[in-house]
C-alpha positions as CSV (number, residue, x, y, z in Angstrom):
1,X,-8.0,-12.2,9.0
2,X,-4.3,-11.9,8.6
3,X,-2.6,-15.0,10.1
4,X,1.0,-15.3,9.1
5,X,2.7,-18.6,8.1
6,X,6.3,-17.7,8.1
7,X,9.1,-19.9,6.9
8,X,12.8,-20.4,7.7
9,X,15.8,-19.4,5.6
10,X,16.5,-23.1,4.8
11,X,13.0,-23.5,3.5
12,X,13.4,-20.4,1.3
13,X,16.7,-21.6,-0.1
14,X,15.3,-25.0,-1.0
15,X,12.3,-23.4,-2.7
16,X,14.4,-21.0,-4.8
17,X,16.6,-23.9,-6.0
18,X,13.4,-25.9,-7.0
19,X,12.4,-22.9,-9.1
20,X,15.7,-22.8,-10.9
21,X,17.3,-20.0,-9.1
22,X,20.4,-19.7,-6.9
23,X,18.8,-20.3,-3.4
24,X,22.1,-19.7,-1.5
25,X,22.6,-16.3,-3.1
26,X,19.0,-15.3,-2.8
27,X,19.1,-16.1,0.9
28,X,22.4,-14.3,1.4
29,X,21.0,-11.2,-0.4
30,X,17.7,-11.3,1.7
31,X,19.7,-11.6,4.9
32,X,21.6,-8.5,3.9
33,X,18.3,-6.8,3.2
34,X,16.9,-7.8,6.7
35,X,19.8,-6.0,8.3
36,X,17.9,-2.8,7.6
37,X,15.3,-3.7,10.3
38,X,16.2,-3.7,14.0
39,X,14.4,-3.3,17.2
40,X,14.6,0.5,16.8
41,X,11.9,0.2,14.2
42,X,9.2,-1.2,16.4
43,X,10.2,0.8,19.5
44,X,9.8,4.0,17.4
45,X,6.5,2.7,16.2
46,X,5.3,2.0,19.7
47,X,5.9,5.6,20.7
48,X,3.5,6.8,18.0
49,X,0.4,5.1,19.5
50,X,-1.9,7.3,21.5
51,X,-3.8,5.2,24.0
52,X,-6.1,8.1,24.8
53,X,-7.3,8.4,21.2
54,X,-6.8,4.8,20.0
55,X,-4.7,5.7,16.9
56,X,-1.2,6.1,15.6
57,X,0.4,9.4,14.7
58,X,2.2,9.9,11.4
59,X,5.5,10.7,13.0
60,X,7.2,12.1,16.1
61,X,6.8,15.7,15.1
62,X,3.1,15.0,14.5
63,X,2.8,13.5,18.0
64,X,4.7,16.3,19.7
65,X,3.0,19.3,18.1
66,X,-0.4,20.8,17.7
67,X,-2.8,20.6,15.8
68,X,-1.7,17.2,14.6
69,X,-3.6,14.1,15.7
70,X,-3.6,10.4,14.9
71,X,-5.1,9.4,11.6
72,X,-6.7,6.2,10.3
73,X,-4.1,5.6,7.5
74,X,-1.2,5.7,9.9
75,X,-3.1,3.4,12.2
76,X,-3.7,0.9,9.5
77,X,-0.2,1.1,8.2
78,X,1.2,0.6,11.7
79,X,-1.0,-2.5,12.0
80,X,0.4,-3.8,8.7
81,X,4.0,-3.4,10.0
82,X,3.1,-5.4,13.1
83,X,1.4,-8.2,11.1
84,X,3.8,-8.3,8.2
85,X,7.0,-8.3,10.3
86,X,6.1,-11.2,12.6
87,X,5.7,-9.0,15.7
88,X,2.1,-10.4,15.9
89,X,0.4,-13.1,14.0
90,X,-3.0,-11.6,14.6
91,X,-4.4,-8.5,16.3
92,X,-5.6,-10.8,19.1
93,X,-1.9,-10.8,20.2
94,X,-2.3,-7.1,21.1
95,X,-3.6,-6.0,24.5
96,X,-7.4,-5.8,24.8
97,X,-7.2,-2.1,25.7
98,X,-5.4,-1.4,22.4
99,X,-7.8,-3.4,20.3
100,X,-10.7,-1.6,21.9
101,X,-9.0,1.7,21.4
102,X,-8.4,1.2,17.7
103,X,-12.0,0.0,17.2
104,X,-13.4,3.1,19.0
105,X,-11.1,5.4,17.1
106,X,-12.2,4.1,13.7
107,X,-15.9,4.1,14.6
108,X,-15.7,7.7,15.8
109,X,-14.5,8.9,12.4
110,X,-17.3,7.4,10.3
111,X,-19.8,10.1,9.3
112,X,-23.5,9.0,9.6
113,X,-24.6,11.3,6.9
114,X,-22.5,10.1,3.9
115,X,-20.7,7.1,5.2
116,X,-17.1,8.4,4.7
117,X,-14.3,8.8,7.2
118,X,-13.5,12.3,8.4
119,X,-10.9,13.4,10.9
120,X,-11.4,16.3,13.4
121,X,-8.1,17.9,12.4
122,X,-9.1,18.0,8.7
123,X,-12.8,18.2,8.5
124,X,-14.7,17.4,5.4
125,X,-12.8,19.6,3.0
126,X,-10.5,16.8,1.7
127,X,-9.8,15.6,-1.8
128,X,-11.2,12.5,-3.5
129,X,-8.0,10.5,-3.0
130,X,-7.9,11.2,0.8
131,X,-11.6,10.4,1.1
132,X,-11.3,7.1,-0.8
133,X,-8.1,5.9,0.9
134,X,-9.5,6.6,4.4
135,X,-12.6,4.6,3.7
136,X,-10.4,1.7,2.5
137,X,-8.3,1.8,5.6
138,X,-11.4,1.8,7.8
139,X,-12.7,-1.3,6.1
140,X,-9.4,-3.0,6.5
141,X,-9.2,-2.2,10.2
142,X,-12.7,-3.4,10.6
143,X,-11.6,-6.8,9.3
144,X,-8.3,-6.9,11.2
145,X,-9.7,-5.9,14.6
146,X,-13.0,-7.7,14.2
147,X,-15.4,-4.8,14.9
148,X,-18.4,-3.4,13.0
149,X,-18.6,0.2,11.8
150,X,-21.6,1.9,13.3
151,X,-23.3,3.1,10.1
152,X,-23.6,2.0,6.5
153,X,-20.4,3.2,4.7
154,X,-20.4,5.0,1.3
155,X,-19.6,1.6,-0.2
156,X,-22.7,0.1,1.2
157,X,-24.8,3.1,-0.1
158,X,-23.2,3.0,-3.6
159,X,-24.0,-0.7,-3.9
160,X,-27.7,-0.1,-3.4
161,X,-29.6,-0.5,-6.7
162,X,-32.2,2.0,-5.5
163,X,-31.3,5.0,-3.4
164,X,-33.5,7.6,-1.8
165,X,-33.1,11.3,-2.9
166,X,-31.3,12.1,0.3
167,X,-28.9,9.1,-0.1
168,X,-28.2,10.1,-3.7
169,X,-27.5,13.7,-2.7
170,X,-24.6,12.9,-0.4
171,X,-22.8,10.7,-2.9
172,X,-20.1,12.1,-5.2
173,X,-21.6,13.3,-8.4
174,X,-19.0,11.5,-10.6
175,X,-20.1,8.1,-9.2
176,X,-23.7,8.5,-10.1
177,X,-23.5,7.4,-13.8
178,X,-21.1,6.2,-16.5
179,X,-21.2,9.6,-18.2
180,X,-20.4,11.4,-15.0
181,X,-17.4,9.2,-14.3
182,X,-16.0,9.7,-17.8
183,X,-16.4,13.4,-17.5
184,X,-14.6,13.4,-14.2
185,X,-11.7,11.2,-15.5
186,X,-11.4,13.5,-18.6
187,X,-10.5,16.3,-16.3
188,X,-7.4,14.5,-15.1
189,X,-4.0,14.8,-17.0
190,X,-3.4,11.3,-18.2
191,X,-0.5,12.3,-20.4
192,X,1.5,14.8,-18.3
193,X,0.6,13.5,-14.8
194,X,-0.5,9.9,-15.1
195,X,0.6,9.2,-11.6
196,X,-1.8,11.7,-10.1
197,X,-4.6,10.6,-12.4
198,X,-4.0,7.0,-11.6
199,X,-3.8,7.7,-7.9
200,X,-7.1,9.6,-8.0
201,X,-8.8,6.7,-9.8
202,X,-7.3,3.8,-7.8
203,X,-8.1,5.5,-4.4
204,X,-11.8,5.3,-5.5
205,X,-11.7,1.9,-7.1
206,X,-13.8,0.2,-4.4
207,X,-16.4,2.9,-4.8
208,X,-16.4,2.5,-8.6
209,X,-17.0,-1.2,-8.2
210,X,-19.8,-0.6,-5.6
211,X,-21.4,1.9,-7.9
212,X,-21.5,-0.6,-10.8
213,X,-19.1,1.4,-12.9
214,X,-16.3,-1.1,-13.3
215,X,-16.7,-1.6,-17.1
216,X,-16.7,2.2,-17.6
217,X,-13.4,2.6,-15.7
218,X,-11.7,-0.4,-17.3
219,X,-12.6,0.7,-20.8
220,X,-11.4,4.2,-20.1
221,X,-8.0,3.0,-18.8
222,X,-7.6,0.6,-21.8
223,X,-8.1,3.6,-24.2
224,X,-5.5,5.7,-22.4
225,X,-2.8,3.0,-22.2
226,X,0.1,3.2,-24.6
227,X,0.0,-0.2,-26.4
228,X,3.7,0.0,-27.3
229,X,4.9,0.2,-23.7
230,X,2.0,-1.0,-21.6
231,X,2.2,2.2,-19.6
232,X,0.3,5.5,-19.2
233,X,1.4,9.0,-19.9
234,X,4.3,10.6,-21.8
235,X,6.9,10.3,-19.0
236,X,9.3,7.3,-18.7
237,X,11.4,5.6,-16.0
238,X,10.3,5.5,-12.4
239,X,7.6,8.1,-12.8
240,X,5.8,5.9,-15.4
241,X,6.2,2.9,-13.0
242,X,4.6,5.0,-10.2
243,X,1.6,5.5,-12.4
244,X,1.7,1.8,-13.4
245,X,1.4,0.8,-9.7
246,X,-1.7,2.8,-9.1
247,X,-3.4,1.8,-12.3
248,X,-2.5,-1.9,-12.1
249,X,-3.9,-1.8,-8.5
250,X,-7.1,-0.5,-9.9
251,X,-7.2,-3.4,-12.5
252,X,-6.8,-5.8,-9.6
253,X,-9.7,-4.3,-7.7
254,X,-11.7,-4.3,-10.9
255,X,-10.8,-8.0,-11.5
256,X,-10.1,-7.3,-15.1
257,X,-7.8,-8.4,-17.9
258,X,-4.7,-6.1,-18.0
259,X,-3.8,-5.3,-21.7
260,X,-0.1,-5.4,-22.8
261,X,0.9,-6.8,-19.5
262,X,4.2,-8.2,-20.7
263,X,5.4,-4.9,-22.0
264,X,4.5,-3.2,-18.7
265,X,6.3,-5.8,-16.7
266,X,9.5,-5.4,-18.8
267,X,9.4,-1.7,-18.1
268,X,9.1,-2.3,-14.3
269,X,12.0,-4.9,-14.4
270,X,14.3,-2.4,-16.1
271,X,13.7,0.0,-13.1
272,X,14.8,-2.5,-10.5
273,X,18.5,-2.2,-11.3
274,X,18.5,1.2,-13.0
275,X,20.7,4.1,-11.8
276,X,17.8,6.5,-11.7
277,X,17.6,8.2,-8.3
278,X,14.5,7.4,-6.2
279,X,13.1,10.8,-5.2
280,X,10.6,9.2,-2.8
281,X,10.6,5.9,-0.9
282,X,7.7,4.8,-3.2
283,X,9.8,4.5,-6.4
284,X,11.4,1.1,-5.9
285,X,8.5,-0.2,-3.9
286,X,6.2,0.7,-6.8
287,X,8.3,-1.3,-9.3
288,X,8.1,-4.5,-7.2
289,X,4.4,-4.0,-6.4
290,X,3.6,-3.4,-10.0
291,X,5.2,-6.8,-10.9
292,X,3.2,-8.4,-8.1
293,X,0.0,-7.0,-9.6
294,X,0.8,-7.8,-13.2
295,X,1.6,-11.5,-12.4
296,X,-1.6,-11.8,-10.4
297,X,-3.6,-10.2,-13.2
298,X,-2.0,-12.5,-15.9
299,X,-2.6,-15.6,-13.8
300,X,-6.2,-14.8,-12.9
301,X,-7.6,-13.2,-16.0
302,X,-5.1,-13.7,-18.8
303,X,-6.1,-17.3,-19.8
304,X,-3.4,-19.8,-20.8
305,X,-1.4,-17.1,-22.7
306,X,-1.5,-15.0,-19.6
307,X,-0.2,-17.8,-17.4
308,X,2.6,-18.5,-19.8
309,X,3.6,-14.8,-19.7
310,X,3.4,-14.8,-15.9
311,X,5.8,-17.8,-15.8
312,X,8.2,-16.0,-18.2
313,X,8.3,-12.9,-16.0
314,X,8.8,-15.1,-12.9
315,X,11.7,-17.0,-14.5
316,X,13.5,-13.8,-15.2
317,X,12.9,-12.4,-11.8
318,X,14.1,-15.6,-10.1
319,X,17.2,-15.6,-12.3
320,X,18.1,-12.0,-11.5
321,X,16.9,-12.0,-7.8
322,X,20.3,-11.7,-6.0
323,X,21.1,-8.6,-8.1
324,X,17.6,-7.0,-7.8
325,X,17.4,-7.7,-4.1
326,X,20.7,-6.0,-3.4
327,X,19.8,-3.1,-5.6
328,X,16.6,-2.8,-3.5
329,X,18.5,-2.8,-0.2
330,X,20.7,0.0,-1.5
331,X,17.8,2.2,-2.5
332,X,15.8,1.5,0.7
333,X,18.9,2.4,2.8
334,X,18.8,5.9,1.4
335,X,15.6,6.5,3.4
336,X,16.6,5.1,6.7
337,X,16.6,7.5,9.7
338,X,18.4,7.4,13.0
339,X,15.1,7.1,15.0
340,X,14.7,3.6,13.6
341,X,12.3,3.9,10.7
342,X,12.3,5.5,7.3
343,X,11.3,8.8,5.8
344,X,9.2,9.5,2.7
345,X,11.9,11.7,1.1
346,X,15.7,10.8,1.1
347,X,16.7,13.4,3.7
348,X,13.5,14.1,5.5
349,X,9.8,13.4,6.0
350,X,7.0,15.3,4.3
351,X,4.4,17.1,6.4
352,X,1.5,16.2,4.1
353,X,-0.3,13.0,3.2
354,X,-2.7,13.2,0.2
355,X,-2.4,17.0,0.7
356,X,-3.5,17.0,4.3
357,X,-1.1,18.1,7.1
358,X,0.2,15.3,9.3
359,X,3.5,16.6,10.8
360,X,6.1,19.3,10.7
361,X,7.2,19.5,7.0
362,X,10.8,18.5,6.1
363,X,11.7,17.3,9.6
364,X,14.6,14.8,9.6
365,X,12.6,11.9,11.0
366,X,10.8,8.7,10.1
367,X,7.1,8.5,9.3
368,X,4.7,5.6,9.3
369,X,3.8,5.8,5.6
370,X,7.4,5.5,4.5
371,X,8.2,2.9,7.2
372,X,5.5,0.5,6.1
373,X,6.6,1.0,2.5
374,X,10.3,0.5,3.2
375,X,9.9,-2.4,5.6
376,X,7.1,-5.0,5.3
377,X,5.7,-3.4,2.2
378,X,8.7,-3.7,-0.1
379,X,9.9,-7.0,1.5
380,X,6.5,-8.7,1.0
381,X,6.3,-7.5,-2.6
382,X,9.8,-8.8,-3.3
383,X,8.8,-12.2,-2.0
384,X,5.4,-12.1,-3.8
385,X,6.8,-10.9,-7.2
386,X,9.3,-13.8,-7.0
387,X,6.5,-16.3,-6.4
388,X,7.7,-16.8,-2.8
389,X,4.8,-15.3,-0.9
390,X,4.5,-18.6,1.1
391,X,8.2,-18.5,2.1
392,X,8.5,-15.1,3.8
393,X,10.9,-15.2,6.8
394,X,9.8,-13.1,9.8
395,X,11.7,-10.0,10.6
396,X,11.0,-10.3,14.4
397,X,10.2,-12.9,17.0
398,X,8.4,-13.4,20.3
399,X,11.0,-11.6,22.3
400,X,10.6,-8.6,20.0
401,X,6.9,-8.7,20.6
402,X,7.4,-8.5,24.3
403,X,9.6,-5.4,23.9
404,X,7.1,-3.8,21.6
405,X,4.2,-4.4,24.1
406,X,6.2,-3.0,27.0
407,X,7.1,0.1,25.0
408,X,3.5,0.9,24.3
409,X,3.0,2.0,27.9
410,X,-0.7,1.4,27.9
């Protein structure tokens, strides 16, 4: 369960100084970054909750137009904003009616036949990434809101050593054997579109683990990596880092050694202050998140050499923190919208999430996906990549919580 332990600015400054950085300048840069987040963000978010359904819409245009409905990803991401910003320390801080609503909503989407999550507005004709992500969100909501999903999930079924013929028939064919998984991965374009390939794999990482195919997936990724750069694919810059985020996340789920980690980290660090334009709100977030993943992988699975490399990366990040934090603020600001949140594209939101319709395409508005990325998502990863995950300062306080709860209009 997520229980926050936030710190003060003074505690943050002291810790950065202890780590050899300029605590005063880091705090100054972070305070400038926090200016991006006002009460408009959570008031906008409150307006997206549908008490009758128990879930959050993707955006205002999704809320106000048919045939759009709340979805489980937006509901989980909205919850993460609440928890990560200090608005709540636990979902127990939310009204009972809302907690019960979210629980009932998530339960209603679980299919008893195959154990996956399906939405009434989309049906079962969804891609593997959408299916895998939504199952992950359901499991996270189950933990955060303390309820139990009504049927065995696909993860539960994949983990069974012996399955009945009917159980086997509803599981994805590519998760039934090492050969089937390799054949599936071979059909993805790991050179020309490593981001898409990595996203498809990472969205199914929990299923791959449950199916006992971790070694197959790790060996495949190791073979596809460029040992000179630590990256995947033929493209460079932010696009390569976008792929790195997805793939490093998969390694984290697989609990595996990440080869050529130092080279990959150097590539991500270069992007933090580069002049390359961020075409989506994910670009800069992905660079920070990749560094978080790489440091964790080095510390956990890299042995003594890995820990040494993780410390080397951390030292450089601490030294350059004021500059990289200010560069981050500038790039996040490009996605801020007048309604209080952030949009997926610089000038507008996108009407699709994992290729499924969620709102009116190219509306000038904020959306939940971009807003969690641009607020608590990127801020938490800046702190974590800098080794300061225990020194995060809350964006909002108790008075803000009261305003949010009042705006819900339950």
